[in-house]
N, C-alpha and C positions, 0 to 999 in steps of 0.2 A: 282934059290933057293928062297923059300918062306920067306918073312919077318916074323920075330917073332911078334906075337900079344901078347900084355900085357895090363892088366887092373890094373892100379896102383893108389893109393890115390894121390890126387892133394893137393899141399900146396899153401900157399898165394902167393908165387912167380910164380905160374903157372896159376893164374887167367886169364891172357891175352889169354892163349890157349882156355879157356872156353868161353871167350867173343868172340874171333874170330870164333870159331865153331858155337856159337849161332847165330851170325850175318850172317854167311854163310848158315846155315840150315833153320832158321825160315822163311825168306821171301818166298822161293820157296815151303817149306813144308806146310805152313799154308795159302797160298794165296787163296785156294778154300774153306777154312773153316771159317776164320775170315777176317775182313777188314784190309787193309794196315795200317790204323790209329791204330787199335788195336794191330797189330803186332809191330809197331814202339813203341807204348806206353809200351807194355809188355817187349820188349827188354830193353828199358830205365829203367823200374822199377825193372826188375829181374836180369839184367846182367851188370849194372854199377859196377865198382870196389867196391864202397861203399855197394851196395846191396849184392854182392857176399860175401864180408867180414861179413856183418850182418848175412847172411844165415849160414855161417860157425860158427860164434859166437853163433848162436841159435841152433847149433847141426847138421846142415846138413853136411854130409861128401861127398865130390866130388871125382870122379874117372875119370881119363883120359884113353881113349882107344888109344893105340899106335900100329901102324903097322910100325915096324922098328923104324925110328926116326920121323915119322909123326903122329901127334895127329889127329885121324879120328873121334872121338866121345867122349862123356862124359855122366856121370850119376851122380845123387845126391840122397842120401838116408838120412832119418831122423827117429830116433826111436820116435814113437808117443805115445806108451803105452807099458805096459809089454808084450802085445800080438801082437802089430802091428809095423812093419818096413815099412815106406813109401818110395816108389820109386818116388821121386819128379820129376826127370828128367832122360830121356833116349833118347839120340840123336846121330845120325850117319850122316856123310856127304852122300849126295845122291848116289855117285858112289860106296859106300860100302854097301848099303841096298840090301837085298836079297842074301847076300854072307855068311850068318851064323854068322856075327859079332853081330847082335842083340841077337841072341840065346846065344852067349858066354857072352854077357853083362847080360842077364837074369839069366844065370847059376851063375854068380858072385853075382848078387843080392840075389839069393836064398841061396847061401853059406853064405853071410853076414847076412841074416835073421836067419839062424841056429846059427851062431856064436854069434849073439846078443840075443839068446834065445827067439826069437819071434816066434809066431805060424803062423802069417799071413804076407804075403808081399802084401801091398796095393798100389794103385795108382789112380790118377784121370786122365781121358782121355775125351777129347771133344767127345760128342755124335756123331759127324759127322767125326771124325778122322779116316783116312784109317788104322791106326795102331790098331784099335779095333779088327780086325780079327787076327792080330798077337798075341795080348794078350789072346784072346779066345783060339787060337791054343796052347798057352803056358800054358793053364789050368786055366786062370782067369775067374771069373764069376762076374756079377754085384751085388754089395752089396747094392747100392742105387743110385738114380738119384738126382743130386744137381744143383742148379743155384746159382752161387757165384758172388757177386758184386766185380769188380776189377777196381777201379777208376771209370771212366765213362762207363765202359763196363761190360758185363756179361759173365761169364764162364758157359757154359751149358755142364756139365760133368756127366759121370758115375764114381762112386767110385767103383773100381774093387778090388777083393781080390783073393789070392791063398793061400791055406793052405800048409805050408811047413813042411814036417816031416823028 
């Protein structure tokens, strides 16, 4: 019997799940894109309890992806303007990639874009990230290329968008 897949809003008591997932996903996923020092720095800056609480306070809404009783991924979204909902985070454990879960997460993000009355779902992705192809396949195109200072490091990103109707 297949486990039920659910994508549900996360509350402050569930931040530990997001932290555990981030620390499990980031090192293996980003090791060929950015340095280990940058991975460790970004995990500390983005996924400490204080940082997650601040992101929530600043309007980011987190969602946990559940397969049965196991949290297997998460995403975070923030309304940036009247027209743009930003997909700040979309992560899945390695063993669940390529199984349709990312597509289900994207469908949820698109549904949330519509319900927030935004026209575009936007995201930043490292220009060398292997997920770039996934986003393109899902209908995203490059809005702009940006280099963003993040502490002592640089984020070399594409800002991508998809019009949601």
